[in-house]
C-alpha positions in Angstrom: 46.8 134.5 97.5 47.1 138.2 98.9 44.8 139.6 101.3 44.0 143.4 102.6 41.9 144.4 105.7 38.2 145.2 104.8 36.3 148.3 106.3 32.7 149.1 106.3 31.1 152.0 107.9 27.4 153.3 108.0 27.3 157.1 109.2 23.7 157.9 110.9 22.2 160.3 112.9 22.0 159.4 116.8 21.6 155.9 117.3 19.3 154.5 120.4 21.8 154.3 123.4 20.4 151.4 125.0 20.7 149.5 121.8 23.9 150.7 120.5 26.1 147.9 121.8 24.6 145.2 120.4 23.8 147.0 117.0 27.4 147.5 116.8 28.0 143.6 117.6 25.3 142.6 115.8 27.0 144.5 112.9 30.2 143.4 113.0 29.1 139.8 113.1 26.8 139.9 110.1 29.3 141.2 107.8 32.2 138.7 109.1 29.3 135.9 108.8 28.5 137.0 105.1 31.8 137.1 103.9 32.6 133.7 105.8 30.1 132.1 103.5 31.0 133.7 100.2 34.6 132.3 100.9 36.5 135.1 101.0 38.2 135.0 104.7 40.8 133.1 105.7 42.4 131.3 108.5 43.9 134.3 109.7 41.1 136.6 109.6 39.7 138.8 112.4 36.9 141.1 113.2 37.2 144.3 114.7 33.6 146.3 115.9 33.2 149.7 116.0 30.2 151.5 117.3 29.5 155.1 118.0 26.5 157.3 118.8 26.3 158.5 115.0 28.2 154.9 113.5 28.6 151.4 113.0 31.4 149.9 111.7 33.3 146.6 111.0 37.0 145.9 110.2 37.7 142.3 108.7 41.4 141.5 108.2 42.8 139.2 105.8 40.2 139.5 103.1 40.5 138.1 100.0 39.9 140.0 96.6 38.2 136.9 95.2 37.3 133.3 96.7 39.3 130.6 95.3 36.9 128.5 92.7 35.0 125.9 93.9 34.3 122.3 92.8 31.2 121.6 91.7 29.5 118.6 90.6 25.7 118.6 89.8 23.3 116.0 88.6 21.9 117.1 85.7 19.2 114.3 84.6 19.0 110.7 83.6 21.4 108.9 80.9 18.3 107.8 79.1 17.2 111.6 79.4 20.4 113.2 78.0 21.1 110.9 74.8 18.8 110.6 71.7 18.5 107.4 70.0 21.8 107.6 68.4 23.7 108.4 71.4 24.5 111.8 71.8 23.2 114.9 73.5 19.3 115.1 73.6 17.7 118.2 73.0 17.0 118.7 76.8 20.6 118.0 77.8 21.4 120.9 75.1 18.6 122.9 76.9 20.2 122.1 80.3 23.9 123.3 79.6 22.5 125.8 77.6 21.0 127.6 80.5 24.1 126.4 82.8 26.5 128.6 80.3 28.1 125.4 79.2 26.8 124.8 75.4 30.1 123.5 74.4 30.0 120.1 76.3 26.9 118.7 74.5 29.1 118.7 71.1 31.1 115.6 72.0 29.3 114.0 74.4 29.6 111.6 76.6 33.1 112.2 76.6 32.6 116.2 76.6 35.8 118.6 78.3 35.6 122.2 78.3 38.2 123.6 80.5 38.0 122.5 83.9 34.5 121.5 83.3 33.3 118.0 82.2 30.4 115.4 82.0 30.5 112.4 83.5 27.9 109.2 83.8 27.8 107.8 87.2 24.9 105.1 88.6 23.4 105.5 92.1 22.6 101.5 91.8 19.5 101.7 90.2 19.6 104.5 87.7 23.0 106.0 85.8 22.9 109.9 85.9 24.6 112.5 83.6 26.5 115.1 86.1 28.1 118.2 85.5 31.7 118.5 87.3 34.1 121.2 87.2 35.1 124.6 88.9 33.0 127.4 89.7 34.4 130.6 90.2 34.6 132.0 93.7 32.9 135.5 94.4 34.6 138.7 94.2 35.1 141.0 97.0 32.6 143.7 95.2 30.0 141.1 94.9 30.8 140.1 98.5 30.6 143.5 100.0 27.2 144.0 98.6 25.8 141.2 100.1 27.5 141.6 103.7 25.8 144.8 103.4 22.5 143.9 102.5 22.4 140.6 104.4 23.4 142.5 107.8 21.2 145.4 107.6 18.2 142.8 106.7 18.8 140.8 110.2 20.0 143.7 112.1 18.2 143.7 115.6 16.7 146.9 115.5 14.7 148.1 118.3 12.3 150.2 116.7 12.0 150.8 112.7 12.2 154.8 111.2 10.5 155.8 108.0 12.4 158.7 106.5 12.7 160.1 102.8 16.2 160.0 101.1 17.8 163.3 99.6 15.6 162.9 96.5 12.4 163.8 98.3 10.3 160.9 96.8 12.0 157.8 98.2 11.6 155.9 101.3 13.7 153.9 103.3 13.7 152.3 106.4 16.7 151.9 109.0 16.8 152.6 113.0 17.9 156.1 111.9 18.4 157.9 108.7 21.8 157.0 107.2 24.3 159.5 105.7 27.4 158.0 104.9 28.8 154.5 103.8 32.3 153.8 103.5 33.7 150.5 102.1 37.5 150.0 101.7 39.7 146.8 100.8 42.8 148.1 102.0 43.3 151.2 100.5 40.4 150.7 97.4 37.0 152.0 97.7 34.5 148.8 96.9 31.6 149.6 95.1 28.5 149.4 96.8 25.3 150.7 97.8 22.3 150.9 100.8 20.1 153.2 101.8 20.2 155.7 98.9 23.9 156.2 99.6 27.1 155.3 97.2 30.3 154.2 98.9 33.2 156.3 99.2 36.4 156.6 101.8 35.1 159.4 103.6 34.1 159.3 107.0 33.0 162.5 109.1 34.6 163.3 112.8 32.9 164.8 116.2 29.9 166.9 115.2 31.4 170.1 117.1 35.3 169.4 117.7 36.1 167.3 115.0 36.2 167.5 111.0 33.6 167.1 108.9 34.9 165.3 106.2 38.1 162.8 107.3 39.5 160.5 104.1 40.4 157.3 105.1 43.8 156.4 102.8 43.9 152.8 104.0 41.5 150.7 105.9 43.6 149.7 109.0 44.3 153.3 109.7 40.2 153.9 110.7 40.3 154.5 114.4 44.3 156.3 114.1 42.5 158.6 111.6 39.1 159.4 113.6 41.1 160.0 116.7 43.4 162.4 115.3 41.3 164.4 112.9 37.7 163.7 114.2 37.6 163.7 117.8 35.9 160.4 117.7 36.9 157.1 119.8 35.2 154.4 117.6 35.6 151.3 120.1 33.3 151.0 122.4 35.4 149.1 124.6 38.0 151.6 124.5 35.4 154.7 125.2 34.0 152.8 127.6 37.6 152.4 129.9 38.2 156.2 128.9 35.2 157.0 131.1 35.9 155.0 133.9 39.3 155.7 133.9 38.4 159.3 134.5 35.0 159.0 136.5 37.7 156.9 138.9 40.0 159.4 138.9 38.0 162.3 139.4 36.3 160.3 142.5 39.5 159.7 144.1 40.4 163.3 143.8 37.3 164.3 146.2 37.6 161.4 148.7 34.6 160.0 147.5 33.5 156.8 145.3 31.2 155.4 142.7 29.4 152.9 145.0 29.3 149.7 144.0 30.0 148.3 140.2 27.0 146.9 139.5 25.1 149.9 140.7 26.1 152.0 137.7 27.7 149.5 135.2 24.2 149.4 133.6 24.5 153.6 133.3 28.3 153.9 132.2 27.2 151.3 128.9 24.5 153.9 128.1 26.5 157.0 128.8 29.1 155.4 126.5 27.1 155.1 124.0 26.0 159.0 123.9 29.4 160.4 123.2 32.1 160.1 120.9 35.1 162.0 123.0 34.3 161.8 126.1 35.5 164.2 129.4 34.4 164.3 132.5 33.2 167.0 134.8 32.7 167.5 138.7 29.3 169.3 139.1 27.7 169.8 142.5 24.2 170.5 144.3 23.2 172.5 146.9 23.5 170.2 150.7 20.5 170.8 151.8 18.9 167.9 149.5 20.4 165.4 151.2 17.7 166.0 153.8 15.9 164.3 150.9 16.3 159.9 151.2 19.7 159.5 148.9 17.9 156.6 146.9 15.5 159.6 145.6 18.6 161.2 144.6 20.4 159.0 143.3 17.7 158.1 141.0 16.9 161.2 139.9 20.1 161.7 139.1 20.9 158.9 137.1 17.4 157.7 135.3 16.8 161.7 134.0 20.2 163.0 134.0 22.4 160.3 132.9 24.8 161.6 136.1 27.0 159.6 138.4 26.2 160.2 142.0 29.6 159.9 144.5 29.4 158.7 148.5 31.8 158.8 151.2 33.5 156.0 152.7 30.3 154.9 154.4 28.2 155.0 151.4 26.9 158.2 152.5 25.5 160.4 149.2 27.9 163.3 148.7 26.9 166.6 147.2 29.1 166.2 144.4 28.4 164.4 140.9 30.2 163.7 138.1 29.3 164.2 134.1 30.4 162.5 131.0 30.5 165.5 128.7 31.3 165.3 124.5 33.1 167.9 124.5 36.6 168.5 125.6 37.3 172.0 127.0 39.7 174.1 128.4 37.2 176.0 130.7 34.3 174.1 131.3 32.4 176.3 133.1 29.9 176.9 131.4 29.3 172.9 130.8 29.3 172.5 134.7 26.8 175.3 135.7 24.5 174.1 133.1 24.1 170.6 134.2 23.7 171.9 137.9 21.0 174.1 137.1 19.1 171.3 135.1 19.5 169.3 138.2 18.4 171.6 140.7 14.6 171.1 140.3 14.9 167.6 139.6 16.0 167.7 143.1 13.8 170.3 144.2 10.3 168.0 143.2 12.0 164.9 144.8 11.8 166.7 148.2 8.6 168.7 147.3 7.3 164.7 146.8 9.2 163.3 150.0 8.1 166.6 152.5 4.4 166.1 151.1 4.1 162.6 151.2 5.3 162.7 155.0 2.3 165.1 156.1 -0.2 161.7 155.6 0.9 158.9 157.8 1.2 154.8 156.0 -1.7 154.1 158.0 -4.1 156.4 156.3 -3.3 155.6 153.1 -4.5 152.2 153.3 -7.6 153.0 152.7 -6.6 154.2 149.4 -5.6 150.8 148.4 -9.1 149.9 147.5 -8.8 152.0 144.4 -5.9 150.3 143.3 -6.6 147.5 141.3 -4.7 144.3 141.9 -6.1 141.7 139.5 -9.6 141.5 138.4 -9.8 138.2 139.8 -8.2 138.7 143.1 -9.5 142.1 144.0 -8.0 145.4 145.0 -4.5 145.7 146.4 -6.7 146.8 149.9 -8.7 143.6 149.6 -4.7 142.0 149.3 -3.1 143.5 152.3 -5.8 142.7 154.8 -4.7 138.3 153.0 -1.1 139.3 153.6 -1.7 140.8 156.8 -3.5 137.7 158.5 -1.1 135.4 156.5 1.7 137.1 157.8 0.8 136.4 160.9 0.6 133.0 161.3 3.7 132.6 159.2 5.2 134.9 162.0 3.9 132.4 164.6 5.4 129.5 162.4 9.1 130.7 162.3 9.0 132.7 165.5 8.6 136.2 164.9 6.5 139.1 166.6 2.8 138.0 164.9 1.5 141.3 165.6 4.3 143.4 164.5 4.2 141.1 161.3 0.6 141.8 160.7 1.0 145.5 161.0 4.2 145.5 158.7 2.0 143.6 156.0 -1.1 146.0 156.3 1.1 148.9 155.8 3.8 147.2 152.6 1.8 148.7 150.0 0.3 152.1 151.4 3.8 153.8 149.7 2.1 153.0 146.3 -0.7 156.0 146.4 2.6 158.4 146.8 3.4 161.2 144.9 7.5 159.6 145.0 6.4 156.3 144.2 4.2 157.9 141.8 7.0 159.5 139.6 9.8 156.4 140.7 7.8 153.0 140.8 11.1 151.6 141.3 11.0 153.2 144.8 8.1 151.2 146.2 9.0 149.4 149.3 12.0 151.5 149.8 9.7 155.0 150.6 7.7 152.5 152.5 10.5 152.4 154.6 11.1 156.1 155.1 7.8 156.8 155.7 6.9 153.8 158.6 10.3 155.2 160.3 8.8 159.1 159.9 5.4 158.1 161.2 7.1 156.4 164.5 6.4 152.7 163.1 8.8 150.1 165.2 12.3 149.3 162.7 11.5 146.0 162.0 8.1 147.0 160.5 9.8 149.7 158.9 12.1 147.3 157.4 9.6 144.8 156.4 8.1 147.6 154.1 11.0 147.5 152.1 12.1 144.0 152.4 9.1 141.8 151.3 10.0 142.3 148.2 13.4 140.6 148.6 14.9 138.4 147.4 13.6 140.8 144.0 16.4 139.2 141.5 18.8 136.1 141.2 21.9 136.7 144.0 19.7 140.0 145.6 19.8 139.8 149.6 17.3 138.0 151.5 15.5 139.8 154.1 16.4 140.4 157.8 15.0 137.5 160.4 11.8 137.7 162.0 8.8 140.4 160.8 10.6 141.1 157.7 11.1 137.5 156.3 7.4 136.4 157.6 6.2 139.3 155.6 8.1 138.5 152.6 7.5 134.8 152.7 3.6 136.1 153.3 4.3 138.7 149.9 5.3 135.8 147.8 3.0 132.8 148.9 0.0 134.9 148.9 0.6 136.0 144.9 1.6 132.0 144.3 -1.3 130.9 145.8 -4.0 133.8 144.3 -2.7 133.2 140.8 -2.4 129.6 141.4 -6.0 129.4 142.4 -7.3 131.2 138.9 -5.6 128.9 136.8 -2.6 131.5 136.3 0.2 128.7 135.9 3.3 129.7 134.1 3.7 127.7 130.7 7.0 127.4 128.5 8.9 130.4 128.6 5.4 132.5 129.5 5.4 133.7 133.2 3.8 137.5 133.0 3.7 137.4 137.0 7.3 136.7 137.7 5.9 133.4 139.7 9.0 131.0 139.1 10.8 134.0 140.7 8.6 134.0 143.6 8.8 130.4 144.6 12.8 130.6 144.2 12.1 133.3 146.7 10.7 131.3 149.0 12.9 128.1 148.5 16.0 130.6 149.0 14.7 132.1 152.0 13.4 128.9 153.8 17.1 127.2 153.3 19.7 130.1 153.6 17.6 131.4 156.8 17.6 127.7 157.7 14.2 128.2 159.0 12.8 124.7 160.3 9.0 125.5 158.4 7.0 123.0 156.5 6.9 123.9 153.0 3.5 122.1 152.5 2.3 124.1 155.6 3.2 126.6 154.0 1.3 126.4 151.1 -1.6 124.9 153.0 -1.9 128.1 154.7 -1.5 130.9 151.6 -3.8 128.6 149.6 -6.6 128.9 152.6 -5.8 132.6 152.9 -6.9 132.8 149.5 -9.8 130.7 149.6 -11.6 132.8 152.3 -10.7 136.0 151.7 -11.7 136.4 147.9 -15.3 137.2 148.6 -16.9 138.2 145.3 -14.3 137.4 143.5 -15.6 133.7 143.7 -13.8 132.5 140.7 -11.5 130.8 143.0 -12.9 127.6 142.8 -11.1 124.8 145.0 -11.2 121.0 143.9 -10.7 118.4 146.2 -8.2 115.7 145.7 -9.0 112.2 146.7 -6.5 112.6 149.4 -7.9 115.6 151.0 -5.9 118.3 149.5 -7.0 121.0 147.6 -5.8 120.7 143.6 -4.1 123.8 143.5 -1.8 123.2 146.8 -0.8 120.0 145.0 0.0 122.0 141.9 1.5 124.7 143.8 4.0 122.4 145.9 5.1 120.6 142.7 5.8 123.9 141.1 7.9 124.9 144.1 9.7 121.3 143.8 10.4 122.0 139.8 12.0 125.6 141.6 13.9 123.8 143.9 15.1 121.5 141.3 16.4 124.4 139.5 17.9 126.0 142.7 20.1 123.1 143.9 21.7 123.0 140.5 23.3 125.9 141.3 25.6 123.7 143.6 26.9 121.7 141.2 24.7 118.7 141.7 23.8 116.3 139.0 20.4 115.5 137.9 20.4 111.9 140.0 21.7 113.8 143.0 18.9 116.3 142.8 16.4 113.7 142.2 17.2 111.7 145.0 16.2 114.4 147.6 13.5 116.1 145.6 11.4 113.0 144.6 11.2 112.4 148.2 8.9 115.8 148.2 10.9 116.9 151.4 8.8 119.0 154.1 11.4 121.0 155.2 14.1 122.6 152.9 16.3 124.0 155.4 18.2 120.4 155.4 18.5 120.1 152.0 21.7 121.3 151.1 23.0 119.2 153.7 21.4 116.3 152.7 22.5 116.7 148.9 26.2 117.3 150.4 25.9 113.5 152.4 24.1 112.1 149.2 27.4 113.5 147.2 29.8 112.5 149.5 28.0 108.9 149.8 28.3 108.5 145.8 31.8 108.8 146.2 32.3 105.6 148.6 33.7 102.6 146.7 30.4 100.4 148.2 27.9 103.3 146.5 27.6 101.7 142.8 26.6 98.7 144.4 24.1 99.5 147.0 22.3 102.4 144.8 21.6 99.3 142.5 20.7 97.2 145.1 18.3 100.1 146.0 16.7 100.2 143.0 16.1 96.7 142.4 14.7 96.7 146.0 11.7 99.4 144.5 10.9 97.6 141.9 10.9 94.4 143.6 8.4 96.2 146.1 6.3 98.0 143.6 5.4 94.9 142.0 4.1 93.7 145.2 2.3 96.3 146.6 0.6 96.6 143.1 0.2 92.9 143.3 -1.2 93.5 147.1 1.2 90.9 148.4 1.6 90.7 151.9 4.3 92.6 153.8 5.2 91.0 157.1 8.0 89.8 159.4 6.0 86.8 160.6 8.8 84.5 161.3 12.7 84.1 161.5 14.9 84.5 158.3 15.2 80.8 156.6 18.1 81.4 154.7 21.9 82.3 156.0 22.2 85.0 153.6 18.4 86.3 154.5 19.5 86.4 158.6 22.8 88.0 157.7 21.4 91.0 156.2 18.7 91.0 158.9 21.3 91.1 161.4 23.6 93.5 159.8 20.5 95.8 158.9 19.8 95.4 162.7 23.0 95.8 164.3 23.6 99.2 161.9 20.3 100.9 162.3 20.7 102.0 166.1 23.7 103.9 165.5 22.3 105.0 162.2 19.3 106.5 163.4 21.4 108.3 166.2 23.4 109.9 163.6 19.9 111.1 161.8 18.5 112.7 164.2 21.9 114.7 165.2 21.7 116.2 161.8 25.0 114.3 160.5 23.2 112.8 157.2 26.6 112.2 155.9 27.7 109.8 158.8 24.3 108.5 158.3 24.7 107.3 154.9 28.1 106.4 155.5 27.1 103.8 158.1 25.3 101.3 155.3 28.4 100.6 153.3 28.8 97.9 156.0 25.9 96.5 154.1 27.2 95.8 150.8 28.4 92.7 150.9 24.9 90.7 152.7 22.8 93.0 150.2 25.1 91.5 147.6 24.6 88.3 149.2 21.2 88.2 149.5 20.3 88.9 146.1 23.0 86.2 144.7 21.7 83.6 147.3 17.7 84.4 148.4 14.6 84.0 146.2 12.7 86.9 147.5 9.1 85.9 145.7 9.4 82.7 147.0 6.0 80.1 146.3 5.6 80.1 150.1 3.1 82.9 150.7 4.6 83.5 154.6 8.4 83.0 153.4 7.5 85.6 150.5 6.0 88.3 153.5 8.6 87.5 155.5 11.5 88.7 152.3 9.4 91.7 151.4 9.1 92.8 154.8 12.9 92.7 154.8 13.5 94.7 151.6 11.0 97.7 153.1 12.8 97.7 156.2 16.2 97.7 154.0 14.7 100.7 152.1 12.9 102.9 155.0 16.4 102.4 156.5 18.6 103.5 153.9 16.0 106.0 152.3 15.6 108.8 155.2 17.9 111.2 154.2 17.5 110.5 149.9 16.2 107.6 147.6 19.5 105.9 146.8 17.9 104.2 143.9 17.7 107.3 142.2 21.4 107.0 141.9 21.4 104.0 140.2 22.4 104.7 136.0 
């Protein structure tokens, strides 16, 4: 069967730039899925997406004019109902066949045949039924295109729907933006289709200012060629993005500058790509005196407000030149350049004013203003919070060997930039401006660093705070948040985590592990919960409920939450669930050694003896659990009675000293591997010895041997969790 490419384009007013890429992909995917469902595609069909600020389009290759006929087999009714007393077609069957457009089949019932259609009688084992068999005509391209357009627009992920009037001035339509043109072509033929008050044609529109208004597409395969030639439009999003990036890099190189790290401008590049149809990059500049303002402020101003690309020298310092992406290709771009330079100047002047004004008030003098900033209605103000943070940071500093006084000072100042003009204008700069203002105030370098770095890590892959004071304040900030919100019952459930507590917990875990801090996670949680409990004052809905073991309820909940996040973190090391559980199930106090423990477990699991020893560990764990539940005596009260029992005790006693030495030195891999020698005596013990002997003393002695075996082998990890 012959095929042709199918092209569908919807012309609109300017689409929301941050949504354009997704809208284009979903538009193409929706049309493809609908055509596939209608059987109009072949195994050779491919789909191309097009998206510009004023159009969504898709081209699908090798589309059939009519889908192949499909075999049908439809159960109609029981045979007893389908025939009358004389064996002919009953009124019920005639009515059913008439509704299906197959009246003639009722005439020669039951041996009816009409072209490819016929009736068949089959039994399902209990009852005989009459079936309609035959072929159903495939969907035509005209109907398929109309369905594809309707279904695709209905499911399009529109961020916000607009209501607008159609050309008749009466009818209302709903879409992301008003639509002005519809094109649907199968090869060189226009496919009749309608949507949003539009009727399809083969006419598209070029660039609003530099291209032809009406461009006739004579063949679906020539869509982008004709748009580029006559319309000054690059319809392929990825190609347009590459055009922009290439020009940006070329211009930057010519100026001995860089665009910075790719991840810092990737989102802006996507957004700008969605704003232009025929991009051209021009160089602009601003007065050098603005460089006295922290460059983060200037960068944010240019990127966020103006969609400009800042330039940096080889050392990463901001230059007073920047790049703009214009939708106009001009021989003389001077007016565009000077216009953009004129626009950015007051923005930079505002940033300079904010910075200079903010510096007139010291951060320490801003701390009282935090009493007017609500942190949480049950946890008080930011002013109350920094008091808790200061005390907690001091305690943590002592634990990690940092300067206690500096940590307390840094925590007290950490949120003091929140009332500043600069942070009020650009909330993204909180912490960053705190560092600048602290340095301006003459605060110690590590105190200033902590003002910025206490938010780190802010996202997956973000860098960690520097060691010492910044680390102490970062841990305090995250733990205080966790303890406070757990204390008032704001525990994440399902996908809901409005306070980003999972991110905070993961931040604590990363700091402890990646900075190799020998600090007890349980102790950190305890002092955080105590700090929250002591300082909440009148916000006393924070209730602490003691558990039977003396631990606070929220401490246990928070620790369990931390262990769940630890499981997620360890998956990044490529470990299996069993390997991770062998470590986390022991609820380790110190996280710093966990990666080494995990590596040791994985090395042990690769040994030929591992499977047998893991299974034995699981068996030992089950025996001891049942014995403890039955309150069995577990005591080594006499020498082993059986040869296999004695052999295992001797082997364990022989290995234990060297294994303990390896454990104390941190050689966890060597420690676990040393127990491979126990495979034979362990196997022999379980083959030849009855643990739960009738003699009570003998039973207690053997249980003690198994307890000692378990305790010796499972210091690094619970090997029973590795058993399948």
